Legacy VTK file of the C-alpha trace (Angstrom):
# vtk DataFile Version 3.0
C-alpha trace
ASCII
DATASET POLYDATA
POINTS 398 float
25.428 35.769 40.393
26.129 37.357 37.003
23.920 38.184 34.182
24.725 38.754 30.948
23.225 40.673 29.017
23.626 40.762 25.503
24.510 44.291 24.126
21.524 46.370 22.653
22.205 47.267 19.045
18.539 48.946 17.758
18.248 47.753 15.180
18.648 43.787 15.073
16.096 41.631 13.419
15.677 40.089 16.375
16.483 41.763 19.019
13.431 42.994 21.186
13.863 45.973 22.316
11.894 45.413 26.187
13.642 41.639 26.993
16.520 44.221 26.713
14.672 46.517 28.941
14.390 43.336 31.777
17.725 42.205 31.258
19.242 45.274 32.126
16.944 46.195 35.212
17.411 42.044 36.331
21.117 42.661 35.921
20.953 45.922 37.919
19.487 44.381 40.648
18.885 46.951 43.815
21.457 50.159 42.685
20.545 53.037 42.520
18.622 55.458 39.883
22.187 57.278 39.506
24.087 54.295 38.691
22.043 52.313 36.905
22.026 55.557 34.578
25.603 56.166 34.195
25.458 52.185 33.558
23.349 52.390 30.334
25.906 53.316 28.123
27.779 50.082 28.293
25.530 47.924 27.783
25.205 49.593 24.092
26.285 48.350 21.424
29.767 50.444 19.905
28.706 52.550 16.785
25.092 50.920 17.009
22.221 52.674 16.002
21.818 53.023 19.533
24.781 53.957 20.401
24.451 57.231 18.574
21.234 57.794 20.258
23.064 57.526 23.325
25.282 60.358 21.865
22.429 62.889 20.438
20.419 62.346 23.977
19.854 65.408 25.456
22.295 65.644 29.217
19.610 66.073 31.178
18.188 62.657 30.816
20.890 60.678 31.077
21.431 61.928 35.142
18.807 59.123 36.658
17.725 56.278 35.360
14.249 56.668 35.329
14.498 59.614 32.293
16.448 57.656 30.374
13.988 54.773 30.838
11.238 56.877 30.131
13.596 58.019 26.351
14.480 54.658 25.790
10.477 53.543 25.571
9.751 56.745 23.387
12.868 55.710 20.963
12.163 51.910 20.711
8.150 51.558 21.627
6.611 48.377 23.524
4.878 46.460 20.663
1.615 45.507 20.735
0.696 42.630 21.288
-1.843 41.284 19.462
-4.287 39.482 21.038
-6.414 36.308 20.016
-10.199 36.991 18.852
-12.193 33.509 20.639
-13.422 32.683 17.110
-9.662 32.545 16.796
-9.018 29.753 19.336
-11.429 28.240 17.935
-10.393 27.888 14.693
-6.883 26.812 16.150
-8.714 24.532 18.810
-10.730 22.788 15.526
-7.795 22.584 13.729
-4.665 21.068 15.848
-4.311 17.307 15.017
-3.037 14.602 15.990
-1.523 12.260 13.568
-1.281 8.457 14.246
2.121 8.413 13.268
2.758 10.945 15.899
0.831 8.743 18.533
3.528 7.067 20.876
6.347 9.366 20.660
7.933 11.510 23.066
8.582 15.070 22.665
10.830 17.430 25.016
8.492 20.145 27.108
9.906 22.140 29.945
12.759 19.711 30.021
10.820 16.584 30.476
9.761 14.168 28.240
6.457 13.376 27.661
3.828 11.709 24.970
3.519 13.798 21.921
-0.871 12.795 22.869
-0.386 14.598 26.444
1.247 17.325 24.666
-1.287 17.658 22.222
-4.276 17.526 25.698
-2.090 20.425 27.380
-1.957 22.127 23.908
-6.027 21.892 23.541
-6.147 22.775 27.347
-5.359 26.418 26.815
-7.255 26.569 23.087
-10.386 25.612 24.655
-10.389 28.229 27.701
-8.914 30.517 25.197
-12.710 29.794 23.464
-14.598 29.809 26.983
-15.584 26.543 26.624
-13.941 25.145 29.032
-16.502 24.341 31.224
-18.972 22.413 29.317
-18.721 19.947 26.607
-18.695 22.453 23.684
-16.794 20.939 20.001
-15.569 17.675 22.169
-17.638 15.518 19.464
-15.963 17.483 16.604
-12.229 16.823 17.950
-13.206 13.673 18.690
-14.597 13.427 14.877
-10.638 13.987 14.232
-8.813 11.740 16.125
-6.441 9.166 14.926
-8.734 5.757 14.856
-6.805 3.808 18.095
-7.261 6.926 19.936
-10.719 7.597 19.336
-11.774 3.612 20.136
-10.859 4.199 23.517
-12.005 8.440 24.033
-14.868 7.993 21.518
-18.093 8.619 24.500
-20.456 11.849 25.827
-18.618 14.330 28.766
-19.460 17.165 30.456
-16.565 19.115 30.812
-13.386 19.605 28.222
-11.383 18.258 31.378
-12.924 15.286 31.808
-12.399 14.771 28.018
-8.516 15.340 28.023
-8.500 13.594 31.468
-10.060 10.478 29.573
-7.297 11.175 27.015
-3.815 10.978 28.584
-4.808 8.064 30.184
-5.336 5.813 27.823
-2.802 3.044 27.477
0.093 3.188 25.835
0.284 -0.470 24.770
-2.902 -0.568 23.311
-1.814 2.678 21.743
1.345 1.254 20.091
0.167 -1.947 19.115
-2.786 0.099 17.233
0.122 2.318 15.246
2.102 -0.620 14.556
-0.935 -2.253 13.273
-1.137 1.488 11.028
1.959 1.220 9.721
1.430 -2.473 8.358
-1.441 -1.219 6.579
-0.028 1.513 5.032
3.193 -1.093 4.506
1.397 -3.181 2.416
-0.633 -0.659 0.565
1.776 1.238 -0.838
3.301 -2.010 -2.299
0.247 -2.684 -3.831
0.156 0.963 -5.144
3.168 0.490 -6.242
2.504 -3.696 -7.764
-0.078 -1.738 -9.386
1.608 0.521 -11.024
4.290 -1.962 -12.135
1.148 -3.290 -13.639
-0.284 -0.830 -15.829
3.235 -0.323 -17.674
2.902 -3.988 -18.361
1.723 -3.827 -21.920
5.060 -1.833 -23.126
7.057 -4.271 -21.723
6.405 -7.382 -19.673
2.749 -7.792 -21.300
4.496 -6.840 -24.462
6.313 -9.931 -24.077
3.782 -11.946 -22.909
1.979 -11.164 -26.416
4.435 -11.907 -28.135
4.389 -15.449 -26.757
1.063 -15.464 -27.850
2.040 -14.491 -31.460
4.268 -17.552 -31.631
0.432 -19.708 -32.260
1.010 -20.045 -36.133
-1.122 -17.790 -38.289
0.279 -18.180 -42.095
-2.755 -21.081 -41.989
0.015 -23.579 -39.899
-3.354 -25.919 -37.881
-1.909 -29.482 -36.686
-4.303 -31.579 -35.814
-4.608 -32.504 -32.301
-6.641 -34.662 -30.202
-7.489 -34.495 -26.332
-8.923 -31.034 -25.932
-8.489 -27.666 -25.482
-6.932 -25.198 -22.827
-7.416 -25.604 -18.923
-9.716 -28.748 -18.949
-12.140 -28.721 -21.359
-11.627 -31.505 -23.895
-11.730 -30.846 -27.598
-12.745 -34.581 -29.558
-9.685 -34.672 -32.535
-10.848 -30.881 -33.796
-8.576 -28.948 -35.781
-6.833 -26.036 -34.191
-3.723 -23.457 -33.802
-0.441 -24.812 -32.037
0.161 -23.615 -29.407
4.138 -22.717 -27.662
4.383 -25.279 -24.705
0.919 -26.444 -24.743
1.519 -30.523 -24.162
-1.296 -33.544 -23.782
-3.766 -32.031 -21.105
-3.276 -33.489 -17.855
-5.770 -36.625 -16.589
-8.301 -34.866 -14.161
-7.179 -36.604 -10.119
-9.795 -38.646 -9.166
-12.903 -36.641 -6.318
-11.379 -37.571 -3.062
-11.975 -36.044 0.177
-7.888 -35.032 0.093
-8.447 -33.076 -3.868
-12.057 -31.541 -1.935
-9.851 -30.065 1.167
-7.054 -28.928 -0.836
-9.389 -27.329 -3.655
-11.207 -26.040 -1.009
-7.751 -24.571 0.114
-7.098 -22.926 -2.440
-10.064 -20.994 -2.972
-9.490 -19.613 0.975
-5.841 -18.536 0.032
-6.780 -17.015 -3.782
-8.718 -13.282 -2.373
-11.901 -13.045 -4.987
-11.868 -9.236 -5.207
-15.466 -6.121 -4.977
-15.912 -4.929 -8.482
-14.179 -2.013 -7.645
-10.994 -0.098 -8.958
-8.301 -1.427 -6.715
-10.388 -4.680 -6.229
-10.000 -5.002 -10.123
-6.443 -3.741 -10.650
-5.843 -6.419 -7.332
-7.240 -9.206 -10.507
-5.490 -7.888 -12.734
-2.065 -8.571 -11.414
-3.377 -12.460 -10.070
-4.325 -12.842 -13.534
-0.417 -11.685 -15.044
1.492 -13.379 -11.584
-0.785 -16.952 -12.861
0.665 -16.029 -15.990
3.691 -15.406 -15.373
4.145 -18.231 -12.828
2.025 -21.493 -15.470
2.777 -19.362 -18.642
-0.624 -17.642 -20.921
-1.510 -21.263 -22.274
-0.653 -23.111 -19.238
-3.856 -25.769 -18.923
-5.855 -24.936 -15.587
-5.397 -27.921 -13.006
-6.437 -28.769 -9.430
-3.252 -27.643 -8.786
-3.483 -24.369 -10.897
-6.029 -22.614 -9.145
-6.312 -19.560 -11.646
-8.788 -16.399 -10.421
-11.805 -14.799 -9.981
-13.617 -12.293 -11.954
-14.442 -9.186 -9.703
-17.904 -9.104 -9.003
-18.802 -12.757 -9.925
-20.493 -14.881 -8.551
-18.570 -17.607 -6.556
-17.828 -21.152 -7.740
-20.177 -24.076 -6.544
-23.020 -21.610 -6.719
-25.008 -22.904 -10.254
-22.856 -19.932 -11.820
-23.221 -20.155 -16.148
-19.155 -20.098 -16.396
-18.824 -18.243 -19.435
-20.123 -14.449 -17.376
-20.058 -15.304 -14.005
-23.323 -14.928 -12.751
-26.361 -16.617 -11.225
-29.750 -17.114 -12.546
-29.322 -18.981 -16.183
-27.800 -21.605 -18.041
-24.040 -20.765 -20.566
-26.398 -21.603 -22.773
-28.958 -18.737 -22.647
-26.034 -16.430 -21.600
-26.529 -13.386 -23.292
-23.546 -11.474 -22.390
-20.959 -10.398 -25.323
-18.358 -12.644 -26.245
-15.819 -10.393 -25.836
-17.282 -9.470 -21.803
-17.550 -12.917 -20.422
-15.044 -14.353 -18.532
-11.200 -15.535 -19.984
-10.841 -19.472 -20.441
-8.692 -19.859 -17.767
-11.463 -18.787 -15.000
-14.149 -21.242 -16.392
-11.256 -24.052 -16.529
-11.079 -23.744 -13.099
-15.041 -23.170 -12.105
-15.393 -26.249 -13.730
-12.847 -27.952 -11.993
-14.001 -26.670 -9.160
-17.336 -27.582 -9.729
-16.787 -31.296 -10.674
-14.819 -31.800 -7.597
-17.123 -30.111 -4.964
-20.436 -30.140 -7.054
-22.893 -28.259 -8.984
-24.780 -28.126 -11.667
-23.708 -29.292 -14.879
-24.588 -28.450 -19.139
-23.623 -28.658 -22.056
-20.791 -28.540 -23.730
-20.366 -25.865 -26.548
-17.641 -24.413 -28.918
-15.731 -21.990 -27.937
-12.239 -19.675 -28.622
-9.929 -18.816 -25.900
-8.427 -15.793 -25.532
-5.258 -14.409 -23.436
-3.486 -13.168 -21.005
-6.013 -10.952 -18.564
-9.508 -9.225 -18.115
-7.115 -5.723 -18.783
-3.730 -6.496 -20.720
-3.553 -7.268 -24.854
-5.436 -10.384 -26.034
-4.391 -13.054 -28.755
-7.581 -14.864 -29.815
-6.962 -18.971 -30.605
-9.284 -21.256 -31.762
-10.523 -24.586 -29.309
-12.547 -27.351 -29.781
-15.772 -27.864 -27.780
-15.731 -28.110 -24.377
-16.071 -30.507 -21.666
-19.866 -30.603 -19.968
-20.371 -27.656 -17.365
-21.949 -25.120 -16.790
-22.300 -23.117 -20.275
-18.548 -22.372 -20.402
-17.770 -20.089 -24.011
-15.091 -17.646 -25.072
-13.824 -14.895 -23.395
-12.483 -11.344 -22.872
LINES 1 399
398 0 1 2 3 4 5 6 7 8 9 10 11 12 13 14 15 16 17 18 19 20 21 22 23 24 25 26 27 28 29 30 31 32 33 34 35 36 37 38 39 40 41 42 43 44 45 46 47 48 49 50 51 52 53 54 55 56 57 58 59 60 61 62 63 64 65 66 67 68 69 70 71 72 73 74 75 76 77 78 79 80 81 82 83 84 85 86 87 88 89 90 91 92 93 94 95 96 97 98 99 100 101 102 103 104 105 106 107 108 109 110 111 112 113 114 115 116 117 118 119 120 121 122 123 124 125 126 127 128 129 130 131 132 133 134 135 136 137 138 139 140 141 142 143 144 145 146 147 148 149 150 151 152 153 154 155 156 157 158 159 160 161 162 163 164 165 166 167 168 169 170 171 172 173 174 175 176 177 178 179 180 181 182 183 184 185 186 187 188 189 190 191 192 193 194 195 196 197 198 199 200 201 202 203 204 205 206 207 208 209 210 211 212 213 214 215 216 217 218 219 220 221 222 223 224 225 226 227 228 229 230 231 232 233 234 235 236 237 238 239 240 241 242 243 244 245 246 247 248 249 250 251 252 253 254 255 256 257 258 259 260 261 262 263 264 265 266 267 268 269 270 271 272 273 274 275 276 277 278 279 280 281 282 283 284 285 286 287 288 289 290 291 292 293 294 295 296 297 298 299 300 301 302 303 304 305 306 307 308 309 310 311 312 313 314 315 316 317 318 319 320 321 322 323 324 325 326 327 328 329 330 331 332 333 334 335 336 337 338 339 340 341 342 343 344 345 346 347 348 349 350 351 352 353 354 355 356 357 358 359 360 361 362 363 364 365 366 367 368 369 370 371 372 373 374 375 376 377 378 379 380 381 382 383 384 385 386 387 388 389 390 391 392 393 394 395 396 397
C-alpha cells in the first residue's frame, strides 16, 4: 500500500517535524539505510527551508539514513511535551461541566455517535486517573453537585469508586433524560417570555401607561362635577354623593345572587389567578396582571363577579378576615394604620368585598374613600368617590 507523505517545508506553522519523520519511515517500510537516505531529499519541499538545509548538509552525512535522521533531529528538535500535574488534572476534572441543553444529544467519537453524557463520562475516567483518584471516591460528591438537575436526580448517592459512579451515569435511562430536558426547555421559554413581558411593562410609563393616564385625564378636572346616584367603582356604592365623571363609567351592575354556581365560579377565578409572593419577580408579575386587567376591561371598569382583580403580592388570601384597606389580618379597616398612599388599589378592595360577599367572611362599617388608578406600580390619577358598601373596612389605595 502506497503511503502518502506531505512534503516537509521546515518552517510551516501547522507542520510537525516528528510526524513527518514517522510518516517517512512508514512509507519506506523495510527499505535499507542507503535507499532511505537517497529518497529522503525527494520528500522535502523544493525551495523551502528544509530544502536549503539539505543542500548545505555535509555529503558524508547524506549516505546513511541513521546519519540523515540524526542531522534532521538536531536541526528540528523534538518538541518537549509538557506533562500535566495532578493539580491541573483536578482543576480540569472539577471544571468539566455537562450542560442540560446538551443532554440527549449525540457526538461523533471514533466514527460512532455517542450520547454527550457518555462522552463526558469517558473524559472523566481519564481525568480521574490523571489526578490519581480513580480507585476511590474523592471529588465525586463535588462533581455530582455540578451535574444538571435531571441527571443529578438519577445518580445522586454514595459511590466507592469513580468506575461505579461513571457506570451509573452511562446507564441513566435516556427517555427520562429527554423528558427532563424538554421540561427544562419549557421552563426556560416561559421565563424568557416573562422577562420579555416585564421589559415591555417597564417601558409602559412612557408608552402604554401614558395612554392609560390620558384616559384618566379625560376626567373633568376643571371642577365640572356631576350628580350621580348609585355608587363608586368596583361594587362600592355612593349614596348620591357628588363625584367626578369617569369615562365609560356607566351604572354599576347589580350584584349577582349568591348561589352554589356563583361560589364555584369565584373559587375557579381565584384558582386561575396566581397570587404572587412579595419579591421582585412577584411584584413584576403583579404589575403585569394589573395592566392586563386595565387593558382588557378599561381603567375605570367596575369590578364584578365576572371580572376578578389580581391580589397584591404578600397580602392575605380573600375571605380570611383581612382588612380591605391593606390586605393584612389582625385588624379591621377602621383601625388600619397603613398610609393611604400604600393601601390596596380600589379595584382590589372591591374584588375582596365581592369574594367575601359570595364565599363568606367578616363585614364591617362603610367608610369614605378615594380611588387611585391604574396600577400599584405606574402613574396615578386620583378620583374622588363616595362612601363604600359594607366590608372589612375599605379605603383609598395606591
